C-alpha positions as CSV (number, residue, x, y, z in Angstrom):
1,M,11.6,-21.5,-27.0
2,M,8.4,-22.3,-25.2
3,R,5.6,-23.6,-27.3
4,P,2.0,-22.1,-27.0
5,R,0.8,-25.1,-25.0
6,A,3.6,-24.5,-22.4
7,W,2.7,-20.8,-22.2
8,F,-1.0,-21.8,-21.6
9,R,0.1,-24.2,-18.8
10,L,2.2,-21.5,-17.2
11,H,-0.6,-19.0,-17.4
12,S,-3.1,-21.4,-15.8
13,W,-0.6,-22.5,-13.1
14,L,0.2,-18.9,-12.1
15,G,-3.5,-18.0,-12.2
16,V,-4.5,-20.8,-9.8
17,L,-1.5,-20.4,-7.4
18,S,-1.4,-16.6,-7.2
19,G,-4.9,-15.6,-8.4
20,L,-6.5,-15.6,-5.0
21,L,-4.1,-13.0,-3.6
22,L,-4.1,-11.1,-6.9
23,F,-7.8,-10.9,-6.7
24,V,-7.7,-9.3,-3.2
25,L,-5.0,-6.8,-4.4
26,C,-6.9,-5.9,-7.6
27,W,-10.2,-5.7,-5.8
28,S,-8.9,-3.5,-3.0
29,G,-6.9,-1.3,-5.4
30,T,-10.0,-0.9,-7.5
31,V,-12.0,0.5,-4.5
32,A,-8.9,2.6,-3.5
33,T,-9.1,4.6,-6.8
34,L,-12.5,6.1,-5.7
35,A,-11.9,6.0,-1.9
36,H,-11.8,9.8,-1.6
37,E,-15.1,10.1,-3.4
38,I,-16.6,7.3,-1.2
39,D,-15.5,9.2,1.8
40,W,-17.2,12.3,0.4
41,L,-20.4,10.4,0.0
42,L,-20.3,8.9,3.5
43,T,-19.0,12.0,5.4
44,P,-21.3,15.0,5.4
45,Q,-18.6,17.3,6.8
46,L,-16.6,16.7,3.7
47,R,-19.3,18.2,1.4
48,V,-19.5,21.9,0.7
49,Q,-21.4,24.1,-1.8
50,P,-19.2,25.9,-4.4
51,Q,-19.3,29.7,-3.8
52,G,-16.8,31.1,-6.3
53,H,-13.1,30.8,-5.7
54,F,-11.2,29.0,-2.9
55,L,-9.6,31.1,-0.2
56,P,-5.8,30.9,0.0
57,L,-5.0,27.7,1.8
58,E,-3.1,29.7,4.6
59,A,-6.3,31.6,5.4
60,L,-7.7,28.4,7.0
61,H,-5.0,28.3,9.6
62,R,-6.3,31.0,12.0
63,P,-9.9,29.7,12.3
64,V,-8.7,26.2,13.1
65,Q,-6.1,27.5,15.6
66,A,-8.9,29.5,17.3
67,A,-11.2,26.5,17.4
68,Y,-8.6,24.2,18.7
69,P,-6.2,26.4,20.8
70,Q,-4.4,23.3,22.3
71,A,-3.7,21.8,19.0
72,R,-0.5,21.6,17.0
73,I,-1.3,22.2,13.4
74,D,0.7,19.8,11.2
75,R,-0.4,20.6,7.7
76,L,-3.2,22.1,5.5
77,Q,-4.4,20.2,2.5
78,A,-6.3,21.8,-0.4
79,P,-9.7,20.4,-1.4
80,L,-9.7,17.6,-4.0
81,G,-12.6,19.3,-5.9
82,A,-15.0,22.1,-6.0
83,R,-17.4,20.3,-3.6
84,F,-14.8,19.0,-1.2
85,A,-13.8,20.6,2.1
86,A,-10.2,21.4,2.8
87,Q,-8.6,19.4,5.5
88,V,-6.3,20.6,8.3
89,V,-4.5,17.9,10.1
90,I,-3.8,18.6,13.8
91,D,-2.4,16.9,16.8
92,L,-4.4,17.2,20.1
93,P,-2.9,16.5,23.5
94,A,-4.6,13.0,23.6
95,Q,-4.9,12.2,19.9
96,R,-2.6,12.7,16.9
97,N,-3.7,13.0,13.2
98,V,-7.1,14.5,13.6
99,R,-8.7,15.8,10.5
100,V,-10.5,19.1,10.7
101,F,-12.9,19.8,7.7
102,V,-13.0,23.5,6.6
103,D,-15.1,25.1,4.0
104,P,-12.5,26.4,1.5
105,Y,-14.9,29.2,0.4
106,T,-15.8,30.7,3.8
107,A,-13.2,29.2,6.3
108,E,-16.2,27.8,8.3
109,I,-15.2,24.7,10.3
110,R,-17.5,21.9,9.5
111,G,-16.4,19.2,11.9
112,S,-13.5,16.9,12.7
113,A,-12.7,13.1,12.6
114,S,-9.8,10.8,13.1
115,Y,-7.5,10.3,10.3
116,F,-8.9,6.8,9.7
117,S,-11.2,6.8,6.8
118,V,-12.2,4.7,3.8
119,Q,-9.3,6.2,1.9
120,R,-6.8,5.4,4.7
121,F,-8.1,1.9,5.0
122,F,-7.8,0.9,1.4
123,R,-4.5,2.8,0.8
124,S,-2.9,0.9,3.8
125,F,-4.4,-2.4,3.0
126,H,-3.6,-2.3,-0.7
127,I,0.0,-1.4,-0.1
128,T,0.9,-3.6,2.9
129,L,-2.1,-5.9,3.6
130,F,-1.8,-4.4,7.1
131,N,1.3,-6.6,7.6
132,G,4.0,-4.1,7.8
133,Q,7.2,-4.3,5.7
134,W,6.9,-8.0,4.8
135,G,3.4,-7.3,3.6
136,L,4.6,-4.5,1.5
137,Y,7.2,-6.8,-0.2
138,L,4.6,-9.5,-0.7
139,V,2.3,-7.0,-2.4
140,W,4.9,-5.7,-4.8
141,V,6.4,-9.2,-5.5
142,M,2.9,-10.2,-6.8
143,S,3.7,-7.9,-9.7
144,V,5.9,-10.6,-11.1
145,P,3.2,-13.3,-11.6
146,M,0.9,-10.6,-12.8
147,A,3.3,-9.5,-15.5
148,V,4.0,-13.1,-16.6
149,S,0.3,-13.8,-16.7
150,L,-0.2,-10.8,-19.0
151,I,2.6,-11.8,-21.3
152,A,1.7,-15.5,-21.6
153,P,-1.7,-15.1,-23.4
154,L,0.1,-13.2,-26.2
155,C,2.1,-16.4,-26.8
156,F,-0.7,-18.9,-26.9
157,Y,-3.9,-17.0,-27.9
158,K,-3.9,-17.2,-31.7
159,R,-4.6,-14.0,-33.6
160,W,-5.5,-12.2,-30.4
161,W,-5.3,-8.8,-32.2
162,Q,-8.5,-9.9,-34.1
163,R,-10.5,-10.9,-31.0
164,F,-11.4,-7.6,-29.4
165,L,-15.0,-8.0,-30.3
166,V,-15.4,-11.8,-30.1
167,L,-18.0,-13.1,-27.6
168,K,-19.9,-16.3,-28.4
169,T,-23.2,-16.5,-26.6
170,D,-24.8,-19.5,-28.2
171,R,-22.4,-22.3,-27.4
172,G,-23.0,-23.0,-23.7
173,R,-21.8,-21.5,-20.5
174,R,-18.2,-22.7,-20.6
175,V,-17.6,-21.2,-24.0
176,F,-19.3,-18.0,-23.1
177,W,-17.1,-17.5,-19.9
178,S,-14.0,-18.6,-21.8
179,D,-14.7,-15.9,-24.5
180,A,-15.6,-13.4,-21.8
181,H,-12.4,-14.1,-19.9
182,K,-10.3,-13.6,-23.1
183,L,-12.3,-10.5,-24.2
184,V,-11.9,-8.7,-20.8
185,G,-8.3,-9.7,-20.7
186,L,-7.6,-8.1,-24.1
187,W,-9.3,-4.9,-23.2
188,C,-7.6,-4.7,-19.8
189,W,-4.2,-5.9,-21.0
190,A,-2.6,-2.4,-21.4
191,F,-4.0,-1.3,-18.0
192,G,-2.8,-4.5,-16.3
193,L,0.6,-3.9,-17.8
194,V,0.7,-0.4,-16.3
195,I,-0.2,-1.8,-12.9
196,A,2.4,-4.6,-13.1
197,V,5.2,-2.3,-14.3
198,T,4.5,0.3,-11.6
199,G,4.2,-2.5,-9.0
200,L,7.7,-3.7,-10.1
201,W,9.0,-0.2,-9.7
202,F,7.6,0.1,-6.2
203,L,9.4,-3.2,-5.5
204,F,12.6,-1.8,-6.8
205,E,12.2,1.4,-4.7
206,A,11.6,-0.7,-1.6
207,L,14.7,-2.8,-2.2
208,R,16.8,0.4,-2.9
209,G,15.6,1.9,0.4
210,D,16.1,-1.2,2.5
211,V,19.1,-3.0,1.0
212,G,20.6,-0.5,-1.5
213,D,21.8,3.0,-0.8
214,G,18.7,4.0,1.1
215,I,17.7,6.8,-1.2
216,S,14.0,7.4,-1.7
217,A,13.7,11.0,-2.8
218,W,15.6,13.6,-4.7
219,A,15.6,16.3,-2.0
220,G,14.5,16.5,1.6
221,P,15.7,16.4,5.2
222,G,17.1,13.2,6.6
223,G,19.5,10.7,5.0
224,A,17.1,9.3,2.4
225,A,17.4,12.0,-0.2
226,M,20.0,12.7,-2.9
227,V,20.0,16.4,-1.9
228,E,20.0,16.2,1.9
229,L,18.8,19.2,3.8
230,P,20.0,19.7,7.4
231,R,17.4,19.6,10.1
232,L,16.6,23.0,11.5
233,P,16.5,23.7,15.2
234,T,13.3,24.9,16.9
235,Q,13.2,28.7,16.4
236,A,10.9,31.7,16.2
237,S,8.8,31.6,13.0
238,L,7.1,34.1,10.7
239,D,3.4,33.7,10.6
240,I,1.9,31.2,8.0
241,E,0.6,34.0,5.8
242,A,4.0,35.6,5.5
243,L,5.6,32.2,4.8
244,A,3.0,31.3,2.2
245,A,3.5,34.7,0.5
246,K,7.3,34.0,0.3
247,A,6.5,30.6,-1.3
248,R,4.2,32.2,-3.8
249,Q,6.7,34.8,-4.6
250,G,9.4,32.2,-5.3
251,R,7.0,29.9,-7.4
252,P,4.1,32.0,-8.7
253,E,3.1,29.3,-11.1
254,L,2.6,26.7,-8.3
255,D,-0.9,25.6,-7.5
256,I,-0.3,24.9,-3.8
257,K,-1.9,21.6,-2.5
258,T,-0.1,21.2,0.9
259,L,1.3,23.6,3.5
260,G,3.4,21.8,6.1
261,L,4.2,23.8,9.2
262,D,7.1,21.6,10.4
263,R,9.0,19.3,8.2
264,A,12.2,18.7,10.2
265,G,12.0,22.4,11.1
266,Y,11.1,23.7,7.6
267,F,8.0,25.3,6.3
268,Y,7.0,22.9,3.5
269,V,5.0,23.6,0.3
270,D,4.1,21.3,-2.6
271,G,1.6,21.4,-5.5
272,Q,1.1,21.2,-9.2
273,A,2.9,23.4,-11.8
274,G,1.3,22.4,-15.1
275,Q,3.1,19.1,-15.8
276,L,1.2,15.9,-16.5
277,L,1.2,12.7,-14.5
278,L,3.0,13.9,-11.4
279,R,2.2,13.7,-7.8
280,D,2.1,16.9,-5.8
281,R,5.5,16.5,-4.1
282,A,7.3,16.5,-7.4
283,N,7.2,20.3,-7.0
284,K,8.1,21.4,-3.5
285,L,9.8,24.1,-1.5
286,Y,11.5,24.0,1.9
287,L,11.6,27.4,3.6
288,D,13.4,28.6,6.7
289,P,10.5,29.6,8.9
290,S,12.5,32.2,10.8
291,N,13.0,34.4,7.7
292,G,11.1,32.9,4.8
293,R,14.3,32.2,2.8
294,V,13.8,29.3,0.3
295,A,16.2,26.6,1.4
296,Y,15.5,24.4,-1.5
297,D,13.2,24.6,-4.5
298,Q,12.5,21.3,-6.3
299,Q,11.1,21.9,-9.8
300,A,9.6,18.8,-11.6
301,A,10.6,20.3,-15.0
302,K,14.3,20.1,-14.0
303,L,14.2,16.5,-12.6
304,S,16.1,13.7,-14.4
305,A,14.1,11.0,-16.1
306,Y,14.6,8.7,-13.2
307,W,13.2,11.0,-10.6
308,R,10.4,12.2,-12.8
309,W,9.3,8.6,-13.3
310,S,9.5,8.1,-9.5
311,D,6.9,10.9,-9.1
312,T,4.8,9.5,-12.0
313,A,4.5,5.9,-10.9
314,D,2.1,6.6,-8.0
315,P,-0.5,8.6,-9.8
316,L,-0.2,6.2,-12.8
317,H,-0.8,3.2,-10.5
318,F,-3.8,4.7,-8.7
319,G,-5.2,6.7,-11.6
320,D,-5.6,10.0,-9.8
321,F,-3.7,12.1,-12.3
322,A,-6.7,13.6,-14.1
323,G,-9.4,13.9,-11.5
324,L,-12.6,11.9,-11.4
325,G,-12.5,10.9,-15.1
326,S,-9.2,9.0,-14.8
327,K,-10.3,7.5,-11.5
328,L,-13.5,6.1,-13.0
329,L,-11.5,4.7,-15.9
330,W,-9.1,3.0,-13.5
331,F,-12.1,1.7,-11.5
332,V,-13.7,0.1,-14.5
333,F,-10.4,-1.5,-15.6
334,G,-9.7,-2.6,-12.0
335,L,-13.0,-4.4,-11.9
336,G,-12.0,-6.1,-15.1
337,L,-8.7,-7.3,-13.6
338,S,-10.5,-8.5,-10.5
339,G,-13.1,-10.4,-12.6
340,L,-10.3,-12.0,-14.6
341,C,-8.9,-13.6,-11.4
342,L,-12.3,-15.0,-10.5
343,S,-13.3,-16.1,-14.0
344,G,-9.9,-17.8,-14.4
345,A,-10.6,-19.9,-11.3
346,Y,-14.0,-20.8,-12.7
347,L,-12.6,-21.8,-16.1
348,H,-9.9,-23.9,-14.5
349,A,-12.5,-25.7,-12.4
350,Q,-14.8,-26.3,-15.4
351,R,-11.8,-27.7,-17.3
352,L,-11.1,-30.1,-14.5
353,R,-14.6,-31.4,-14.4
354,A,-14.9,-31.7,-18.2
355,D,-11.6,-33.6,-18.5
356,A,-11.9,-35.8,-15.4
357,A,-10.9,-38.8,-17.5
358,A,-7.6,-37.3,-18.6
359,P,-4.8,-37.6,-16.1
360,D,-3.0,-34.6,-17.4
361,R,-5.9,-32.3,-16.5
362,V,-6.5,-33.1,-12.8
363,G,-5.0,-30.0,-11.3
364,W,-1.9,-28.1,-10.4
365,A,0.4,-29.3,-7.6
366,G,0.6,-26.7,-4.9
367,T,-2.9,-25.3,-5.3
368,G,-3.9,-26.3,-1.8
369,A,-0.7,-24.9,-0.3
370,A,-1.0,-21.6,-2.2
371,T,-4.6,-21.2,-1.0
372,L,-3.7,-22.0,2.6
373,A,-0.8,-19.5,2.5
374,T,-3.1,-16.8,1.1
375,V,-5.7,-17.5,3.8
376,L,-3.0,-17.2,6.5
377,V,-1.8,-13.9,5.1
378,L,-5.3,-12.5,5.1
379,A,-5.9,-13.8,8.6
380,A,-2.8,-11.9,9.7
381,S,-4.3,-8.9,8.0
382,V,-7.1,-8.9,10.5
383,S,-4.8,-8.4,13.5
384,G,-2.8,-5.9,11.6
385,G,-5.9,-4.0,10.5
386,L,-7.1,-3.7,14.1
387,T,-3.7,-2.4,15.1
388,E,-3.8,0.1,12.2
389,I,-7.2,1.4,13.2
390,Q,-6.2,1.8,16.8
391,R,-3.1,3.8,15.7
392,F,-5.5,6.7,14.8
393,G,-7.4,6.6,18.0
394,P,-7.1,8.8,21.1
395,K,-4.5,7.9,23.8
396,P,-5.8,9.4,27.1
397,G,-3.2,8.7,29.8
398,G,-1.1,7.0,27.2
399,V,-3.6,4.1,26.7
400,A,-4.5,3.6,23.1
401,Q,-8.2,3.4,22.2
402,R,-10.0,2.9,18.9
403,P,-11.1,6.0,17.1
404,D,-14.7,7.0,16.6
405,I,-15.7,5.8,13.2
406,A,-18.9,7.2,11.6
407,W,-21.4,4.4,11.1
408,P,-21.7,4.9,7.3
409,V,-17.9,4.4,7.0
410,A,-18.0,1.4,9.3
411,A,-20.9,-0.1,7.4
412,F,-19.2,0.4,4.0
413,L,-16.0,-1.3,5.2
414,V,-17.9,-4.2,6.8
415,A,-19.9,-4.7,3.5
416,W,-16.7,-4.7,1.5
417,V,-15.1,-7.3,3.8
418,L,-18.1,-9.5,3.6
419,I,-18.2,-9.3,-0.2
420,T,-14.5,-10.1,-0.3
421,L,-14.9,-13.1,2.0
422,A,-17.8,-14.4,-0.1
423,A,-15.6,-14.1,-3.2
424,L,-12.8,-15.9,-1.5
425,G,-15.1,-18.6,-0.2
426,W,-16.5,-19.1,-3.7
427,W,-12.9,-19.4,-5.1
428,V,-12.0,-22.1,-2.6
429,W,-15.2,-24.0,-3.1
430,M,-14.9,-23.8,-6.9
431,L,-11.4,-25.3,-6.9
432,R,-12.0,-27.8,-4.1
433,R,-15.2,-29.2,-5.6
434,P,-13.6,-30.7,-8.8
435,S,-10.5,-31.7,-6.9
436,R,-12.5,-33.9,-4.5
437,T,-14.3,-35.5,-7.5
438,L,-11.1,-36.2,-9.4
439,R,-9.2,-37.6,-6.4
440,A,-12.0,-40.1,-6.0
441,A,-11.4,-41.3,-9.6
442,P,-8.9,-44.2,-9.9
443,G,-5.6,-43.5,-11.6
444,L,-5.7,-39.7,-11.6
445,T,-2.8,-37.7,-10.3
446,E,-1.8,-34.1,-10.0
447,I,0.5,-32.6,-12.6
448,R,3.2,-30.0,-12.4
449,P,3.8,-27.2,-15.0
């Protein structure tokens, strides 16, 4: 059985080697929790004045079709709140995935923009680091050192259950930051565990999809669902109002959040039906658009524990299960986790400088390699990010162009990148500074955990 000292060494070693990338992931995930609200602040077309009750979502179809006669309407998405516009996603002849903002009270069209937004940036970056499938696996694999780093302090921090209000402010900077690190860690521990466990679940889902049986959903068209629905041929369709009426007749309790006009030939509906901690697609219907017949009705209340958890992990990870209140809570705890990564590096550097005469405190082997690897991954993210942005731009004549990005959105993203680069630079400087000093001292060598 490992002794407390060994757990402390493991915690420190994991923090130094994986902390830089964990900081980027925690920091980006923290902003992602409020990304929709940030878009609302930065995008005037998204803001509406409440005027009673929302119109039925299907009532927004005809105004958009009239305003964009050449468009193919893909889906209609309900507003996220009383002051949010509804969004209708359309494909134009020269540009796919254009968002049209519609007042949900009056059906007035307020404008349009590419699908690229603050929310899209942070969702994609946080999940894949803009590095495709290998980036996705790297992100979810980081849940392992995160989980171990959370467990280790419980094994070396004496009487931690009595330390939730301990913060010494009169014993110098190092003691203060050490206590602050422990205090924030204790208050964020349960939240960090939720993030680590859901991250491990996403890793399992990715492995099941890529190297297992390939199943990623309970029901749906294609070969990735337990209940596989056959693709429907292109055929004459009832109008959207009639199809929505059929869906409401079949599931009167369903608060519809999305109407999809063509999901492998089906008319698609999803939403909330009164259960807690479930993403919208836990409740969904597939209708034959030619006659309105319900081809499949997935009810969250009838899902097994496995599939219910599958639809719980995402809202639990991103904190969007209870509106703005839960998002703000997740944002605060996310800041705490991000701060733990940075304060851990600071404390490690202070420990090195304070114990320069002790050969067993010089530093962890592999620190430089881990830092370099993280920098290379983030450098690859730059190229991947530019490709991701261009994916949402117009393609006149088949030549891809970057989308128009509103200057407030661009300014926010640039500011976030600069702040992140400053934090990364501080991290590298903080760890390199004592390392240079200690290497200059005779007889001192690196240690391994």
